[in-house]
N, C-alpha and C positions, 0 to 999 in steps of 0.2 A: 228231662234234659231239653234245653231249648234248641232251636234249629242252629243257632250260632255255635253253641257248645258242641253239637253233633258234628258240624262241618269241620271243627278243629281236629277231632279224633277219628273221624271217618276214614281218612287215608291209611291210618295204622291197620285197620281191619281189612282194607282192600288187599293188603299183602298176603292175607291168610285165607282168601276165598278159594284158592286152588285153581286149576286150569279150566274147570267147568263153570266158574263163576259161583254166584250165590243161589244154589238150588234148594236151600233150606226152607222149611215151612214158615219159620219165624224170621222176621227182619232182625239184623244185628242191633239196630237201635232199640228195639223192644227188649232184646236180651240184655243189653247194657243197662237199660232202665231198671230191669228186674234185679240185676246184680247190685246196682246202686241202691235200690230200695232195701235189699237185705243188709248191705253194709251200713247204710245210714240209720236204719231203725233197729238193727240188731236182732231182727226176728229170725226164727229158724227157717231153713229152706222149705220144709214141708208146710210152713204157715204162710207161704207167699200167697197174697190175694189172687183171686180168680181173674183179675184184670190182666195179669201177666201170663206168659206162657207157662206150661206145666213145670213144677219145681225141679223135676228130674232133668228136664231139658235145660233149664237155666243153670243148674249145678254142673251138668256135663259141659256146657259152654264155658262156664267160669273156670272149670278145671283144665280144659283144653287150652284156653287162652293163657292161663297161668303157666302151664307147662311150656308154652311157646314163648313166654316172656312178653306177651302183649301188654299186660297191665303195667309192667315196669317201663316199657317203651312209652306208654301213654303218660305215666308220671313224669318221665324225663322230658317229654314234649311240653307238658304243661308247666314244668319248672322253667324251662327255657323261655317260653312265651311270657310267663309272669315276670321273669327277671328282665327281659327285653322291654316290657311295658313299663317297668319301674326305672328304666334307663341304666340298667346294670349289665354286666357281661353275661351273655347267655349261658356260659359254663361256670358253675359255682366252683370255688376253691374251698377245700376243707383244711382245717387245722385242728389237731387234737393234742391237748396237753394233759398229761397224766402226772399228778403229783400226790405226795403223801404229806399230811399235815403233822403227823406225830411220828417220832422216831421209835422204832421197835427193836433195833439191832442190839442195844445195850442189854435188855432183859434176856434176850435169847442166849447170850454168852454165859450168864450166871446159872441159868436153869438147865439148859441142854435138853436133849430129847432122849429118853430112855426107851420108850415104847414098851415097857413091861418086861424088858430083858433083865436077867439076873447077872449077866456078865459084864 
């Protein structure tokens, strides 16, 4: 992760350091880099290269941040920034249309559902 990329998401992690600050052995940026490595390469947690913190520590960090909704907050932040950079509204609007291309109600009337009943 570049310095510029880290500066964008760093404030999100600042909210979760607790009242004693960051007393962890590993820096948050190192942990995020390790999580990104696993997600980008698809490798198993225990196959994490030795350049990163221990895999149990990284997985624990990933799980705690997921439970607190940090990853979702980061995604929302990045979506807003990307949309603003493209000159669009920072908040996306969604529209979902569900349709059916073939009618099935006619066949159901003629056949009915018996379910194996004799009555």
